C-alpha distance (Angstrom), angle and dihedral (degrees) to the residues before:
residue distance angle dihedral
M1 . . .
P2 3.83 . .
R3 3.84 114.0 .
L4 3.83 90.5 -125.5
I5 3.80 91.0 63.0
L6 3.82 92.7 43.7
N7 3.82 90.1 56.2
L8 3.82 93.3 55.8
H9 3.81 123.9 104.1
P10 3.84 107.5 -85.7
T11 3.80 93.8 -116.3
T12 3.78 91.9 47.1
R13 3.81 90.2 47.2
F14 3.81 90.9 51.0
L15 3.81 93.0 48.7
L16 3.80 93.1 46.3
L17 3.79 93.4 49.6
S18 3.82 90.3 45.9
W19 3.78 90.4 51.8
L20 3.81 91.8 49.2
V21 3.79 90.7 50.8
L22 3.81 92.3 48.3
A23 3.78 91.6 46.9
S24 3.80 91.2 53.5
L25 3.81 93.3 53.2
P26 3.81 129.0 74.5
Q27 3.79 109.7 -87.0
A28 3.78 111.0 -86.4
T29 3.76 133.2 -150.5
F30 3.81 113.5 -131.0
S31 3.77 128.6 -155.7
A32 3.77 124.7 -144.3
E33 3.81 90.4 -111.0
A34 3.81 92.1 53.1
L35 3.79 93.5 54.5
P36 3.81 114.0 42.4
R37 3.82 120.2 173.1
N38 3.78 109.8 -60.5
E39 3.79 101.7 -146.6
Q40 3.81 95.2 -177.3
A41 3.80 92.9 50.6
I42 3.81 90.3 46.6
A43 3.80 91.0 50.8
D44 3.80 91.4 51.2
A45 3.80 91.2 48.2
E46 3.81 92.8 48.3
A47 3.80 90.1 48.0
G48 3.78 91.4 52.7
R49 3.80 93.8 -117.3
V50 3.83 93.5 129.3
E51 3.80 130.4 54.2
A52 3.82 94.7 -155.3
A53 3.78 129.2 40.5
R54 3.78 134.9 -177.1
A55 3.78 120.9 -130.6
S56 3.80 90.4 -139.1
W57 3.82 89.5 68.2
W58 3.81 86.5 77.1
G59 3.78 90.8 55.2
F60 3.76 131.5 -112.0
N61 3.80 131.6 -105.3
A62 3.78 112.4 -167.0
E63 3.82 92.0 -153.1
D64 3.82 98.7 45.5
A65 3.80 122.0 1.8
T66 3.81 95.4 169.0
K67 3.79 96.9 111.1
A68 3.80 94.2 49.0
L69 3.80 96.0 44.6
Q70 3.80 93.9 45.7
A71 3.81 91.2 49.5
A72 3.80 91.0 49.8
L73 3.80 92.8 51.1
D74 3.81 91.1 47.9
C75 3.81 95.7 51.7
R76 3.81 121.9 110.9
A77 3.80 95.6 -108.8
K78 3.80 113.3 113.3
R79 3.80 91.6 -140.5
V80 3.78 126.8 42.0
V81 3.80 122.0 -173.2
V82 3.79 116.7 -156.9
D83 3.81 105.6 -147.7
R84 3.76 127.0 -138.2
M85 3.79 107.1 -109.9
D86 3.78 130.6 -170.0
G87 3.79 88.1 -95.0
P88 3.80 139.2 14.2
W89 3.77 125.3 -65.4
I90 3.81 96.9 -111.0
V91 3.79 109.3 -157.5
T92 3.76 146.8 156.6
S93 3.80 119.6 -131.5
I94 3.82 114.6 -30.5
R95 3.83 123.7 -153.7
L96 3.79 113.9 -142.3
P97 3.83 121.5 -139.2
S98 3.80 133.6 -139.3
D99 3.81 129.0 -114.3
K100 3.77 96.1 28.4
E101 3.79 144.7 109.5
L102 3.79 114.2 -137.1
V103 3.80 114.9 -164.7
F104 3.80 120.5 -166.5
E105 3.80 110.5 -161.9
R106 3.77 122.4 -128.5
G107 3.79 110.3 -78.2
V108 3.81 95.0 19.9
V109 3.80 113.8 142.4
V110 3.79 121.0 -165.5
E111 3.78 106.0 -166.5
A112 3.80 132.3 -169.3
K113 3.78 112.1 -114.4
R114 3.79 111.7 -111.4
G115 3.79 113.6 -115.9
A116 3.81 91.9 24.7
F117 3.82 127.8 94.6
L118 3.80 92.4 63.0
G119 3.79 91.3 149.0
K120 3.79 112.9 94.0
S121 3.81 92.8 -123.2
D122 3.81 100.5 34.4
S123 3.81 108.3 137.9
L124 3.79 130.3 -167.6
F125 3.83 94.5 -129.0
V126 3.81 123.6 16.9
A127 3.80 126.5 -169.2
S128 3.79 109.5 -175.5
G129 3.79 116.4 179.1
C130 3.81 90.8 -19.1
K131 3.81 121.5 162.7
N132 3.79 133.4 -164.5
L133 3.79 96.2 8.9
V134 3.81 129.2 152.1
L135 3.80 122.9 -165.4
R136 3.79 105.2 -170.8
G137 3.75 124.5 177.4
E138 3.74 129.4 -173.1
G139 3.79 93.8 -153.6
A140 3.81 94.2 -43.8
T141 3.82 123.7 153.4
F142 3.80 133.8 -141.1
R143 3.80 107.9 -160.3
M144 3.80 135.3 -176.4
H145 3.84 130.6 179.3
K146 3.80 107.8 -107.6
A147 3.79 95.7 173.8
D148 3.82 91.6 57.0
Y149 3.80 92.7 56.0
H150 3.81 92.3 59.2
K151 3.81 94.0 65.9
P152 3.84 138.5 48.0
P153 2.93 138.3 -35.5
Y154 3.82 84.2 33.5
E155 3.78 119.2 83.9
P156 3.81 113.5 -133.8
A157 3.81 109.6 -92.6
E158 3.79 140.8 147.4
W159 3.81 100.8 -152.1
R160 3.81 105.1 79.0
H161 3.80 93.3 113.6
T162 3.78 128.5 -178.8
L163 3.81 92.9 -137.2
T164 3.81 123.5 14.6
L165 3.81 120.1 -168.3
R166 3.80 116.6 -171.5
G167 3.78 121.3 -179.8
C168 3.81 94.0 -25.5
E169 3.80 128.0 162.4
N170 3.82 132.7 -157.2
L171 3.78 96.0 5.2
T172 3.81 130.0 155.0
V173 3.80 127.8 -165.3
E174 3.79 114.0 -172.6
G175 3.79 141.3 166.8
L176 3.80 98.8 3.9
T177 3.80 136.4 128.3
L178 3.81 114.2 -143.3
A179 3.78 110.5 -165.9
D180 3.80 146.5 176.2
S181 3.79 99.3 1.3
G182 3.79 123.7 167.7
G183 3.80 87.3 -125.4
D184 3.80 128.9 4.6
G185 3.76 132.0 -13.9
I186 3.82 88.1 -131.7
Y187 3.80 125.8 8.1
L188 3.82 120.7 -167.0
G189 3.81 107.7 -166.0
T190 3.77 139.4 153.0
G191 3.77 123.9 -70.3
S192 3.78 129.3 -151.9
D193 3.80 114.2 -37.2
R194 3.82 86.7 16.2
A195 3.81 91.8 -71.5
T196 3.80 113.1 179.1
N197 3.80 127.0 -136.1
R198 3.81 111.9 -99.4
N199 3.80 132.8 -168.2
I200 3.80 97.3 5.3
T201 3.82 122.2 166.8
I202 3.81 121.5 -169.6
R203 3.79 110.9 -178.4
N204 3.82 135.3 170.8
V205 3.79 91.3 -0.6
V206 3.81 127.2 148.1
C207 3.81 119.4 -153.6
D208 3.79 105.0 -168.8
G209 3.79 135.3 174.1
N210 3.78 96.7 -4.9
N211 3.78 123.3 161.3
R212 3.81 106.8 -125.7
Q213 3.81 109.7 5.4
G214 3.75 139.4 -8.2
V215 3.80 87.4 -134.6
S216 3.81 129.8 -1.1
V217 3.79 117.4 -160.6
I218 3.79 110.0 -164.8
T219 3.78 96.8 160.3
A220 3.80 132.2 -5.5
E221 3.79 141.1 146.9
N222 3.81 121.6 -161.3
L223 3.79 95.1 9.8
L224 3.81 122.8 167.6
L225 3.80 124.6 -172.8
E226 3.79 110.0 -177.7
N227 3.82 132.1 177.1
C228 3.80 91.8 -6.0
V229 3.82 130.9 149.7
F230 3.81 124.5 -148.0
S231 3.79 108.9 -170.0
D232 3.81 145.0 164.8
T233 3.80 97.5 2.5
R234 3.79 105.7 175.1
G235 3.79 136.6 151.5
T236 3.82 116.2 58.5
A237 3.81 126.6 31.6
P238 2.99 137.0 -67.5
Q239 3.85 86.2 33.2
A240 3.81 92.3 -177.1
G241 3.77 131.2 158.4
I242 3.80 90.4 -123.4
D243 3.79 127.7 -5.5
F244 3.81 128.7 -162.3
E245 3.80 104.4 -159.5
P246 3.82 122.6 149.3
N247 3.79 115.8 -159.7
H248 3.81 96.2 -152.3
P249 3.82 135.4 33.8
E250 3.81 95.0 -116.0
E251 3.81 95.6 55.8
R252 3.79 118.4 109.0
L253 3.80 137.9 -124.3
V254 3.79 98.4 175.8
N255 3.82 126.6 156.3
C256 3.79 94.7 -9.8
V257 3.83 112.8 166.7
L258 3.81 130.2 -173.4
R259 3.80 113.4 -168.8
N260 3.81 128.2 -178.0
C261 3.80 93.5 -11.3
R262 3.83 129.0 151.9
S263 3.80 129.1 -150.3
E264 3.79 112.4 -167.0
N265 3.81 141.3 173.2
N266 3.79 96.3 -9.1
A267 3.80 120.6 157.1
G268 3.81 90.2 -133.2
H269 3.79 135.0 35.2
A270 3.78 120.3 -36.6
Y271 3.82 93.9 -135.8
H272 3.80 114.8 14.8
F273 3.79 131.8 -170.8
Y274 3.78 122.2 -176.2
L275 3.80 107.9 173.6
G276 3.80 95.7 162.5
Q277 3.80 93.9 125.2
M278 3.81 92.4 55.4
H279 3.81 125.4 81.5
E280 3.80 142.1 175.4
E281 3.82 92.3 -68.1
S282 3.82 94.1 51.5
P283 3.82 119.2 102.6
P284 3.83 106.9 -82.1
V285 3.79 112.5 -102.0
S286 3.82 123.3 -124.5
I287 3.81 114.4 -172.7
R288 3.80 127.0 159.6
F289 3.82 131.9 -174.1
E290 3.81 117.9 -162.0
N291 3.80 124.1 -171.1
C292 3.79 93.7 -19.9
S293 3.80 125.5 151.7
S294 3.78 142.5 -164.0
K295 3.77 132.0 -157.9
G296 3.78 137.1 171.7
C297 3.81 97.9 4.6
E298 3.79 115.9 149.8
R299 3.81 97.5 -137.0
M300 3.81 132.5 32.1
S301 3.78 122.9 -30.1
A302 3.80 91.8 -138.3
Y303 3.80 117.9 14.1
V304 3.80 108.4 -176.2
G305 3.80 105.8 -172.4
I306 3.79 109.0 -178.5
A307 3.83 102.9 152.5
N308 3.81 114.2 119.5
R309 3.79 109.8 -118.3
T310 3.83 95.3 -134.3
G311 3.79 98.8 42.7
R312 3.81 99.5 -98.4
R313 3.79 121.3 138.0
T314 3.79 112.0 -78.9
V315 3.79 131.7 -105.3
R316 3.82 118.1 -85.9
G317 3.80 129.3 -136.0
S318 3.81 133.5 75.3
I319 3.81 140.3 -64.5
E320 3.82 115.4 -169.0
F321 3.79 135.6 -174.5
V322 3.82 114.1 -169.2
D323 3.83 125.4 -177.8
C324 3.81 92.1 -10.7
R325 3.82 127.4 153.4
F326 3.80 122.7 -148.9
E327 3.81 120.9 -166.5
A328 3.81 94.5 -165.4
D329 3.79 99.1 -173.1
Q330 3.80 99.9 157.3
G331 3.82 110.7 11.4
A332 3.77 134.4 37.7
G333 3.77 111.6 -69.8
V334 3.80 95.3 -127.3
Y335 3.80 126.6 12.6
I336 3.83 119.0 -176.7
R337 3.79 113.4 -170.3
G338 3.78 127.4 -163.3
N339 3.79 100.8 -17.5
E340 3.80 112.3 159.4
A341 3.80 123.0 -134.0
D342 3.81 89.0 -116.6
G343 3.81 95.7 32.2
C344 3.80 135.0 89.5
K345 3.81 114.5 -14.9
V346 3.82 109.8 -117.9
R347 3.78 112.8 -167.5
F348 3.81 136.0 -179.8
E349 3.81 117.5 -173.5
R350 3.82 125.5 -176.3
C351 3.79 91.1 -16.1
E352 3.81 126.4 152.9
I353 3.80 126.4 -145.6
T354 3.79 119.4 -168.1
R355 3.82 118.0 -166.1
R356 3.80 122.0 -166.0
D357 3.77 102.1 173.0
E358 3.75 128.7 -176.2
P359 3.83 108.0 -119.1
D360 3.82 93.9 -100.6
S361 3.81 95.2 49.4
K362 3.79 113.1 93.9
I363 3.80 103.2 168.1
A364 3.79 109.5 140.2
P365 3.81 118.6 -119.7
I366 3.82 89.3 -115.9
T367 3.81 122.8 29.8
I368 3.79 126.6 -174.7
E369 3.80 116.4 -163.8
A370 3.79 113.0 -162.8
P371 3.81 125.1 -134.5
R372 3.78 111.7 -86.3
Q373 3.80 91.3 -130.6
L374 3.78 102.5 97.8
D375 3.80 94.4 -145.2
L376 3.83 94.3 58.8
D377 3.80 125.9 82.9
A378 3.79 123.0 -143.1
G379 3.78 124.0 -123.7
N380 3.82 145.8 69.9
I381 3.80 88.0 142.9
E382 3.80 127.1 139.8
I383 3.80 121.6 -166.2
A384 3.80 103.9 -177.2
D385 3.81 124.0 -173.4
C386 3.80 93.4 -24.6
L387 3.81 129.5 157.6
V388 3.81 129.9 -143.4
R389 3.81 119.3 -164.4
D390 3.79 105.7 -164.4
C391 3.80 131.5 179.9
L392 3.83 89.9 -153.2
D393 3.78 132.3 59.3
R394 3.79 101.2 -121.0
Q395 3.76 144.4 120.4
P396 3.81 107.7 -70.4
I397 3.81 95.8 -143.2
A398 3.81 125.4 49.7
L399 3.79 127.5 -168.6
S400 3.79 122.8 -147.3
A401 3.78 104.4 -164.8
S402 3.77 147.8 114.9
P403 3.82 111.6 -90.1
M404 3.79 86.2 -115.1
T405 3.79 93.1 64.1
G406 3.79 119.7 94.0
L407 3.81 127.7 -146.2
R408 3.81 113.6 -138.9
N409 3.79 139.8 162.1
V410 3.80 94.6 29.6
S411 3.80 113.1 142.7
G412 3.79 145.4 153.5
S413 3.79 139.5 74.3
L414 3.78 131.3 -73.0
A415 3.81 133.4 -171.5
V416 3.80 120.9 -159.0
E417 3.81 126.9 -160.8
S418 3.82 112.3 -165.6
P419 3.83 138.7 149.4
V420 3.83 89.0 -79.5
G421 3.79 94.7 54.3
K422 3.78 136.7 -98.2
K423 3.80 125.9 -36.5
S424 3.77 131.0 -178.0
Y425 3.79 125.4 -151.9
T426 3.77 134.3 -167.4
L427 3.78 107.5 -147.9
D428 3.77 105.5 -135.4
A429 3.80 139.0 122.2
V430 3.81 91.9 -78.5
Q431 3.81 94.0 54.4
L432 3.80 93.1 43.4
E433 3.81 89.9 52.5
K434 3.81 89.5 54.0
W435 3.78 92.9 50.8
F436 3.81 96.9 38.6
P437 3.82 107.8 25.8
A438 3.81 116.7 -163.7
Q439 3.80 91.2 0.0
G440 3.78 108.1 162.0
L441 3.80 92.4 8.4
V442 3.81 98.2 87.9
A443 3.77 114.8 110.3
R444 3.76 107.8 -19.4
I445 3.78 96.3 -144.9
P446 3.81 120.7 -164.6
R447 3.79 105.3 -110.8
L448 3.79 119.4 -120.6
K449 3.78 118.7 -149.5
F450 3.78 101.9 -148.8
D451 3.81 120.1 -160.3
W452 3.78 109.5 -168.9
H453 3.82 90.9 -161.0
K454 3.82 88.0 70.3
A455 3.81 96.4 48.0
K456 3.79 125.3 106.7
P457 3.81 137.8 172.8
V458 3.78 113.2 -73.0
A459 3.81 91.7 -143.1
A460 3.79 115.1 68.7
D461 3.81 90.5 -144.2
A462 3.81 96.0 40.1
S463 3.77 113.4 170.2
P464 3.80 137.2 156.2
V465 3.80 119.4 -88.1
K466 3.79 120.7 -142.7
G467 3.78 118.9 -131.0
A468 3.82 96.8 24.9
A469 3.79 119.5 148.2
T470 3.79 115.2 -84.6
F471 3.79 127.5 -147.2
R472 3.81 133.3 -151.2
L473 3.80 113.8 -131.4
R474 3.79 114.9 -158.5
R475 3.79 127.8 -137.2
A476 3.81 96.3 -22.1
A477 3.78 137.6 16.7
A478 3.79 138.8 -170.0
L479 3.80 119.9 -161.3
L480 3.80 134.8 -178.9
A481 3.80 118.6 -144.1
W482 3.78 125.0 -178.2
G483 3.79 108.5 -126.1
T484 3.78 129.0 -158.6
A485 3.79 118.9 -156.6
G486 3.78 112.5 -100.8
Q487 3.81 95.5 7.4
P488 3.82 114.6 110.0
V489 3.79 115.8 -131.1
E490 3.79 116.8 -140.8
L491 3.80 117.7 -163.0
V492 3.80 118.0 -170.3
V493 3.80 116.2 -161.5
K494 3.77 140.3 168.5
M495 3.79 122.1 -136.9
E496 3.78 108.3 -147.8
P497 3.80 127.0 -176.6
V498 3.77 129.6 -124.0
G499 3.79 106.2 -132.8
R500 3.80 114.3 -33.4
H501 3.78 94.9 -23.7
V502 3.82 115.5 131.7
P503 3.83 105.5 -130.7
K504 3.80 124.2 -136.9
P505 3.81 128.1 -162.2
G506 3.79 91.9 -105.1
V507 3.79 121.8 -159.9
L508 3.82 123.2 -56.2
S509 3.78 120.4 -169.4
V510 3.81 126.4 -175.1
T511 3.80 122.9 -150.7
F512 3.80 114.0 -162.7
P513 3.83 126.0 -150.7
S514 3.81 88.7 -97.5
G515 3.81 90.0 60.9
D516 3.81 94.9 -110.0
T517 3.80 113.4 138.6
V518 3.80 127.7 -157.1
K519 3.78 133.0 178.8
V520 3.78 114.3 -125.6
K521 3.79 121.0 -144.2
P522 3.79 113.4 -141.2
K523 3.77 127.9 -127.2
V524 3.79 104.5 -137.0
D525 3.78 130.3 -160.6
E526 3.79 131.2 163.8
K527 3.80 96.7 -83.6
Q528 3.79 108.4 27.3
I529 3.78 148.1 8.6
V530 3.80 125.3 -125.3
Y531 3.81 125.3 -155.0
T532 3.81 117.3 -169.6
F533 3.81 128.0 -172.7
A534 3.81 135.2 163.0
P535 3.84 119.5 -135.8
Q536 3.79 114.8 -145.2
E537 3.81 93.3 -157.4
N538 3.78 140.5 26.4
G539 3.78 116.0 -92.1
P540 3.79 146.6 75.0
C541 3.80 118.1 -40.3
R542 3.78 119.1 -157.6
L543 3.81 116.7 -141.4
D544 3.81 117.6 -163.1
W545 3.79 120.6 -170.6
Q546 3.78 123.3 -172.6
G547 3.78 121.8 -167.5
D548 3.78 129.1 146.3
N549 3.78 135.9 -93.1
G550 3.80 93.0 -82.8
E551 3.81 96.2 52.4
T552 3.80 135.1 78.4
L553 3.79 132.2 -169.5
R554 3.80 119.1 -145.7
P555 3.84 115.3 -170.1
V556 3.81 104.0 -142.5
S557 3.80 102.1 176.8
C558 3.78 141.4 -15.7
T559 3.80 133.1 -167.3
A560 3.82 89.4 -137.6
P561 3.82 131.7 49.4
I562 3.80 107.4 -82.2
A563 3.80 136.1 -176.7
I564 3.80 140.8 176.0
L565 3.81 115.4 -98.0
A566 3.82 109.6 -148.5
E567 3.81 101.6 -175.4
A568 3.82 126.4 155.2
L569 3.81 103.4 -12.5
G570 3.79 93.8 23.7
A571 3.79 127.1 -131.6
N572 3.81 120.7 -48.3
F573 3.79 116.2 -151.7
I574 3.77 138.8 -176.5
R575 3.83 112.6 -139.1
P576 3.85 96.1 -24.5
I577 3.81 101.9 -166.0
G578 3.79 110.7 174.0
T579 3.79 144.6 45.8
L580 3.79 129.9 -60.7
Y581 3.81 125.2 -167.2
F582 3.79 128.3 -144.4
A583 3.80 138.6 177.1
V584 3.79 128.1 -111.4
P585 3.83 102.4 -160.3
S586 3.76 125.3 -142.9
G587 3.80 110.3 -83.5
V588 3.82 95.4 35.0
S589 3.80 114.5 112.1
R590 3.82 100.8 155.8
F591 3.78 128.6 36.7
A592 3.79 141.7 141.9
L593 3.77 141.7 -133.2
V594 3.80 120.3 -157.7
V595 3.80 118.2 -154.0
G596 3.79 123.5 -176.9
G597 3.78 139.4 178.4
A598 3.79 121.9 -161.6
G599 3.78 125.4 -91.6
T600 3.79 114.7 -36.8
A601 3.80 101.0 -59.1
E602 3.82 100.7 52.2
T603 3.81 108.6 73.7
V604 3.80 142.2 164.3
K605 3.79 139.4 -166.5
A606 3.81 116.4 -134.2
T607 3.81 129.3 -167.6
I608 3.81 122.8 -173.7
R609 3.79 121.2 -159.8
D610 3.78 129.2 -168.3
A611 3.79 127.1 -131.2
A612 3.81 91.3 -79.9
G613 3.80 92.3 52.5
H614 3.80 94.7 -107.6
I615 3.80 118.5 141.2
A616 3.80 107.5 -103.0
A617 3.81 96.0 175.6
E618 3.78 139.3 -7.8
Q619 3.79 135.9 -175.0
D620 3.79 131.7 177.9
N621 3.82 129.3 -158.2
I622 3.81 96.2 23.8
A623 3.81 111.9 179.5
A624 3.80 108.6 145.8
P625 3.82 113.8 45.2
H626 3.80 110.5 -70.2
V627 3.80 120.9 -156.5
F628 3.80 118.1 -141.9
V629 3.80 108.6 -161.5
L630 3.80 107.6 -160.1
E631 3.78 131.8 -171.2
R632 3.77 137.9 179.7
D633 3.80 129.5 -164.7
N634 3.78 98.0 -141.4
A635 3.81 113.9 52.9
D636 3.79 98.7 163.8
R637 3.80 95.9 100.9
L638 3.80 141.4 42.2
E639 3.81 114.7 -101.7
I640 3.79 136.4 -174.0
W641 3.81 114.7 -128.9
S642 3.81 128.4 177.5
I643 3.78 142.5 -145.5
T644 3.80 122.3 -154.0
M645 3.80 119.9 -160.3
E646 3.79 122.7 -164.6
R647 3.78 142.4 152.6
A648 3.78 114.3 -59.4
G649 3.77 126.1 -126.0
E650 3.80 90.1 -110.6
G651 3.78 134.2 30.1
V652 3.78 130.5 16.7
M653 3.80 127.1 -63.3
E654 3.80 111.2 -126.0
D655 3.82 124.8 116.0
V656 3.81 115.3 28.9
S657 3.80 128.9 173.3
L658 3.82 128.7 -159.6
Q659 3.81 127.9 -165.3
A660 3.80 133.7 172.0
V661 3.80 130.2 -148.8
G662 3.79 122.8 -170.8
V663 3.82 95.6 8.2
P664 3.82 131.6 69.6
P665 3.84 108.3 -78.4
V666 3.81 93.0 -129.5
F667 3.81 121.9 121.6
A668 3.81 125.3 -175.0
A669 3.80 132.3 -168.7
T670 3.83 90.9 -131.1
P671 3.83 132.1 32.5
G672 3.80 91.0 -121.6
E673 3.81 92.7 59.9
V674 3.81 97.4 54.0
I675 3.81 110.7 127.6
S676 3.79 117.2 -161.5
I677 3.75 149.5 135.7
E678 3.79 111.2 -91.8
A679 3.78 103.1 -134.2
V680 3.79 143.6 9.3
N681 3.78 117.0 -139.2
């Protein structure tokens, strides 16, 4: 026997020799009876006399092994091996340590205890602020019970993750299967003080059958996912293979790389980006996909949603796909939403998109959706040396945009194989003009920079009118109310659901002319909600309400003149039957209103009348955004015009949007409540 081993402490020598013997034998499966608590081994591990420990030293309870497994992971040994038992390690939530390597032997199953995890955010494994941690499996599985969490006594939730990482650093996850969670297979969120995850490697990992996402990346810097599979996500939207979705503007998606990964058979998108919380002041993103693929997903293969949710300028940076293959069987292959012509660089190089549409599906292989702000062009997209294999003879790129929106900074080369043969395109201004003629050239309207602080009622004796039409605003609403110092303003609203959603009051904030902002608590009864606030000075007060996609706010009455403020993204209505009034200030001779339905089935009819009540423009069956270009001969005075929205001759009236260009984006239910600036210089 080597002298080095002979000189070791007897207990250490015994443990080392035992480990060497075990390592030389075929891997065994141990029963609870065969491995009782080993008090001597535990004592040596707790005293730091061994480098490697086995979880089975702390015993094993087939009904609940939480206490034993947690104690093993917390011991002083630098390496802990979780043994394969004759059944799963059934546990409640496990806290992960720092400065340790955790090895899960081949065949090990760590299973969520049934009846536990009642908390909405209870996760199987949690690493919070951990550093220098390795989770290494040799074909081991972490499994929860997704089906259980969709029925009582569990409250509906999407955060019961298999593995939660919060603000971790220098962490590796390798060789594991994470399955059937009530949330995500892996969730990378913020730690204390909004700390991001740094230097994270996830390799040879399978995320299968999870509820919300295979992987959710909320914030990470220096993240590598390599040779991973994200499959069969199904349960709660978005149901993607992997989703990049920061919750706050300051969170980071920096140097994130996916290499040799597969996203398959997910109910949502294969690769999903929702960067709506980020804006131009957020840390620039840098995300790269190399040799990744998708197949059998029910939505888009790559959904790159960059548009800011409140209408601010979008985040900068780059998102790249290189040598990727998209089997886009059910959704568009690539969908790029809201990217600005001078915004984030979106790049596809040597990628392949295969479309196998059903006959009634006409979604283009690549779709670009323009920013909803009418003064911003779409673009900054490169499609270099890419190939589309399409079962239909159609244009490979579609544009979803108002005719006013331009398409700039789009470049590259694209080959298309279709039933009519092979075509090659150079993506430049000439080709874009052929596909989208006159895009961005319709009605160059002088832009109006509207400052609501400077607005005031058009009528000198402005006052509310009882019985005026009311309008439901979906998801979010901005209102302008004229405040008088010392006179409380009482706003009565109804919160109405979309579908079966149960509405909540949401959050209402009031910004006074001074710039001070307060949150207003509602007074709620069975039929309506009342918000009351007291202006300390005369002037316009801005009211901002934020709900969610299943909620609408309907202003019923107000003790002060009030109007809808449709800045940036415009106003979003549900079934807006009635007439709204708006001001055309002195100095404005040409302006535009943009009215849109949703998709092809949700439509609206819009009629615009001038100050004399004459029809200036009218359009039925509006689905895609329609631009009304309006002119008047005499621009030397302020006038009140109107727009009436009603059910169209075809389709169903549901979601309707309204935007203004060249005039103040303020719409009131009565002429006497219109709030505006008086003139444009």
